[in-house]
Structures are given as C-alpha cells and as structure tokens.
C-alpha positions, 0 to 999 in steps of 0.5 A: 233060516238057519244058514242065514242066522249063522251068517248074521251072527258072524256079521254082527260081531264085525269090529267096525260095527261094534265100535259104531254101536258103542259110540251110539250107546255113549251118545245115548248115555250122555244125553240121558244123564246130562243135567240129570239132576238139574231140575227138582223132582216134580209131583209124580217123581216125588211119588216115586221117591215116597213109594220107594222109601217104603218097605217092600210089603208096604210098597206092594200094598200101595201100588196095588191101590195105585195105577201102576204095578210095583216092579219099577218101584222095586228097582228104584227102592233097591237102587236107592238103598245104595245110591241114595235119594237125590234127584240124580240117584232117583233118575239114574235107573231110568237113564240106564234103561233108556241107554240100553234101548239103543243097542237092543234095538240095533241087535233086533234090527240086525236080526230082522233086516240083516243090514248093518246100516239099518241096525246103526240107524235104529240105534241112532234113532233110539239115542236121539229120539226126543220122546225117549230122551225126555223120559230118560230123565223122568223118575218114572217107569216108561223107559224101563217098559220100553226097554223091556219091550225091545228085549222081549221082541228080540227074544221072541225073534230068536225063538222064531229063528232058531230051528229048535230053541233051547228051553232057557230061551223060552224061560228068558222070554217069559221072565222078560214078559212078566217083568214088562207086565209088572212094570206097566199094565199096557205091556199086555198089549205090546206082548199081544202084538209081538205074539201076533207077528210071531204067529204070522211069521211062523205060518209064512216062513217056517216049516209046518212041523217046526211052526206047530211046535213053536206055536204050542210053546208060545201058548204055553209061555203065554199061559205061564205069563198069565199064571205068574201075573195072577196075583195082580189081576185083582188090582188091575181090574179094580183100577179099570173100574174105578180110575177115571183120572186125566180125561174128563168126559168122552175121549176125542179120538182125533185129538188123542191120535194127534197127541200120539203122532206128535209125541212119536215124532217131535216128542215133548220139546217142540211147540205144538204148532211146529210139531204139527207142521213137522208131522207132514214130513214125518208122515211122508217119510213113514209112508215111503219107508213102509212102501220100500219095506213092502216092495223089498224081499223076505227080510224087508217084509218080515221087518214090516210085519214085526214093526207094524204089529209092534206099532199098531197093536198097543196104540189101537188097544189103548185108544179103544180102552180109552173110549170105554174108560176115558183115561189117556196120555200119549206116554201110555203107548210109548212102548209102541215107539220102537216099532216106528223107529224100526220102520224108519231104520229098515225102510232107509237102511236096507238095500233096494233088492236087485238095485243096490244103493247107487245114484239117485237112490243113494241121494234120495235115501240120504236126504230122507235120513237127514229129514228124519235125523235133523229134527231129532238132533235139534230137539235133543239139543234143545232138550239139554238146554236149561230152559227147554224142558217143561215137565208135563206129566209122567 
C-alpha cells in the first residue's frame, strides 16, 4: 500500500481537482449560510444560547444534568464572546462545521477509492444533501458531530495506510475521538464501527507483523479515549437511567427505521408521502452501488467495508438502545449518513475494473447519478425558500 499511497498523494494535489473541490466547498458554504438568520431561534436553539451565555463552570454543571456533553456549548460560548449572540452568530459555528464536511469527505473518499471522480461526488453529496443542509442552520451539535466523525475516519484510514505511523497521528486521532464523544454520546457507536472496519482492513490487507502492531496501538488509543472520557461517564449513565423523553411507550422499529431512511435520503424538507415514494429510487440506487463495490477490486471492497461499518453500526446500536430506553430521533444517527454518501460516491464514481467507463456503463452511471443528485438539488433549493423550512426539533 505504500506505493499506492504516494501515487494517491500526487494525484490528490492536481490543480483541476483542487479547483473543483474548492467550488463544491463554496457551494456548501453558500447553502449553509444563506438566510442563516432568517428565522428566530426555536426552543432548543434558545437553550443553546442560554447555556452558552453562562460561565464555563456553570455551563459544565448544566450539561452534566442535560442530555448532551459540553463541547459544542464550549465552542458556541467562545465564539459568542467575539461574534455576539444574534441568530446569525449562534448558527455560524454549525454552518462552518457543515462546510468542512464536504472537503473532508472528499479527502477520505479519494484515499479509499483512489478515484478523483468518486471524491468529487462525495463532496457534492455532502454539500447538497438536504439533511446536512438543514442541520447546517441549526444552533445544535449535530453538524459538529458529523464533521468530527468524518475527520476521525480519515485519520484512522491514514493510520491503516501508513507503514509506520508517527506518534502524533495517533495523538490526533485520539484528540478528535475525544472531541466527538464530548460532542454527543452516540459518537461512541461511530468510533466502534470505524474501529471494526480498521481491524478487518488490517487483517485482510496488511502484513501480519504491521497489523499486530497497529491493533495494539488501536487498543491503546481506545483506552486513552476512555480514560479521558472518564469524568463524564457518571453523567452519561445517569441520563441513560433517567431520561425517557421524546418517545412514549415501546419503540416501533419499523417506524424508526422508516424515519431514518427518509431522513438519510430526502431530509427534512419533503412531505412524507413524497419521501416514501423517493425511497424506492434511493433504495434501488443503493443496492446497485453496493453491488458495484462488491464486484470491484480491492479498493472498491475496502470502500464498502468502511462505508458499511460507518453506516450500520451507529444505526443498529441506537435502535437497540432505544428498545430498552424509548428515546429516539433520526438526527441521533446523523453521524452515520457519510457512510451512505460514501457508498453512493464510490459505487458510481469508481471505474468498473477491466471495463472502463465506455458505452452503456457510462450512460447508466450518469442516469443513476442524476437520480441521486436531482432530488438533492430540489430539496436543497426548496430549503432556502422562506416557506420551506419547518423547525422539527434538534
């Protein structure tokens, strides 16, 4: 993998590629900040404003009794001291994190798939996806969590690829992982999924001695993350025992799964009956993308490994947890959405091994990308209209 990594690094800095990704980043920033202060703060955003106004000690005590860790509130508090407390200022940190998701996902996709086209598609999907655009304008922690998850995945992938990773890269991964779990409790499930993909990756494609060393270092990194999270463990277990808000009675798994599927495809800006019909197209496209990755070469299957663990682990874990503690909303698993975007981008951005991109294959791939992209453009466009956004909870 060393030679491939060096070749990949040279390809990644191609000027045309940089320009295209930059254009996508500008698009993401424009969608995230357009009419950022158009609506007044709703209840949860008002909570963010009230908590961030407090001193750091009082803020920490308050969040220890709430349902979220304190890091996002720290970010808003520090930002607010300089930028003020208007609707625009309160929401800008979220918009900024949402913008960063596009280039980070492009870099990760390029390293996995070794395809510039797949990387550009991943960035476009991240910039246009209606759920990501929606929560880019909420003064809540979900965009920050999603971005930290993508960054953690990229750093872990670098550690898997490098023959002898330097110590600071492990340190960077630990820092990002700690930041993620201090942003939202359910980041733990994403880190478990990424770690599982890392382990399988090493066992399948790395020399045995190098794999053994990296596995021990992964265990050490995980222990360090747990150690640094120890001060907050009492708060998280207290909340798991006592907080049963948002969902009365037993969880209906089919309704919860449908809620996730709609959120991961049409987002928050489409009527439910339309979103359910769109699920048929999105489901077919996803199956085709998975099949293409499975039939592809080593890079394609590796992409499927990471994307599958990224997508499925948080979703399954949160749903299982909700069976015991009936508290659920699709936004709790938003951190898993980049895994689905990675499947789409890799499935239709990578070349068919040995067949190229000629004739019917190119036409079919273009049609499927349009099927993916047009609903996103429509939903993102409807989102920025004054009447499109309906605050539904954060």
